[in-house]
N, C-alpha and C positions, 0 to 999 in steps of 0.2 A: 350031188358033189360038183358036177360040171357047172351048174348054175352059180353055185357059191363062188367058184373061181373066176366066172365072168363078172360077177357083181364085185369082187375084190379088186380085179384088174381095172374096171371102170372107176371105182373109188380111188385107187392109187394114182390113176392117170389124172383124175380131177384135182387131186391134191398138188400135182405138178403144174397142171396148166391153168387152173383157175386163178392163181395170182397174176399170170400174165394179162388177164383181162381187166384187172382193177387198175385205173390210173393212180399213180401217187401224186401227192401234191407237193410240188418242189418248192413252193413259196411259203413264207411266213404269213400269219393272218394279218399283221399290220403291213400298211403299204410300205413298198421300197421304191424310191424314185431316183432317177438320174436326170440330169440336164442334158438335153439334146441339142438344142439350137435356139438362137434368138434372131429373128429376122426383123430389122427396123425398115419401116417404110416412110422415114421423114420424122417430123415432130409430132405428128399427131395420130400414128399408129404404128403397131408392131405385132409380130406372132412369137409367142414363146412355147416351144416345144419341149414336153417333159414326158419321159418314158416311165412306166410304172409296172410294178408286179404286186399281186395281192392274192394270198393263198385262199381267202373265204369269199372272194369276189364280190364284197360289198362296197364297191366304190360308186360314187355318184348319189345324187338325192333323188328320192322318188318323186314323181310328178305331182302328187297329191300333197306332198309335204311343203308347207310354205312357212313353217317356223324354225327349220333347222338353219344354223348358220352356214354361209358359203364354206365350201370344203376345199377349195384350192386358194392359197393365200401367197401373195408375192409382196415381200417387204422391200421398199424402195431405199437403196443405199447410195450415197453420193461420196465421191473422192474429194476429201477437204484438202486445203492447201498443204497440210502436212503429209499428204499421200496416203492417208488412212481412210478406209470406207467406214462411213457413220450413217445411223439412221436419220432420215430427215423429220424434223419436227415440223409439221405443217402449219402450226400456229406458234410463232416465235415467242409470244407473250404468255404462253401457259407455263406454269410451274411443272406440271407433270408432262412427260413426253407424250405427244400426240402423234405418233409415227405414221408416215404415209403408207397405206397398204392398198394393194389391188386384190380384190378377192372375187372368186368366180364359183358359180354353182355348176359343177359337173353333173350332166345328166346321168340317170341310172344306168350302169354298164353291167349289172349282174346278168351272167348268161342263163338261160333256161337249162334244165336237166340236173342231174346229180352232181356233175363236176363243175365247180365254181371257180376255181382258180383262174386269174385274169392276168394277162400281160399285154400292154399296148401303149399308146402314146396320147397324151392330151394336148390339144393346140388351144392355148389361151390367147385370144385376140384383144390386144390392148387398143381401144378405139376412142380414147378420150383426148381432147386438146387442151392443153399440151400434156404429153405423157411425162415429160421431163421438166423439172422445175428451172425457171430461168437462171442462168448463172452456173449451173452444174454442167460441167463439160464432160465428165466421166462418171458413169453410174453403173450399178448392177442390181440384181434382184436375189433375195434369199427366198427360197420356195419351200413350201410344206404342203402335204395332201392329208386331209383326215377322212377315214372312212366312216360309215354310218354307225359302226360299233363304238366310234370315238378313239380308235387308234390313230395316232399321228405318225406320219412317215419321218424318215430321216430328213434332214435340212440339206439342200443343195443349193449352189449359187450359180447363177449365170456367168459367163464371161464378162470382162469389163466391156461396157458399151460406151463408144466415144459418141457423145451427142451430136446429131447432124446439125 
């Protein structure tokens, strides 16, 4: 009888203490992003920092995957003379909009182990000359992130960037 009480005591204690050992996933499976900072280095380079959270940790493209599209997209918007931000049609003569995008391949960030939830920051380095189209004085970027499962994040926008 004494052994039964001992086993019962351990079982009850396990019921109360075991859930404390399991990490809960506080993030949804689709990425959630927030704009952190845009750092301009002149006409030909800039850094854009985007914070992210992802519940299943499938951010970034696997190194062997050469066919997946880039997963971080930055849509170029310029402030028109009417004060409204508009997407830039890179080829003015086309009937269909050919909007300018900067896109990046984020490396695989999935952690090892059972707990996969991620939160961190991505630094997109814009290193093309020129980053800004001539004649645009104020621009901003609309940013989205897609994970390997195809979930697309919310859309965030940078602050207004006065072209140097």
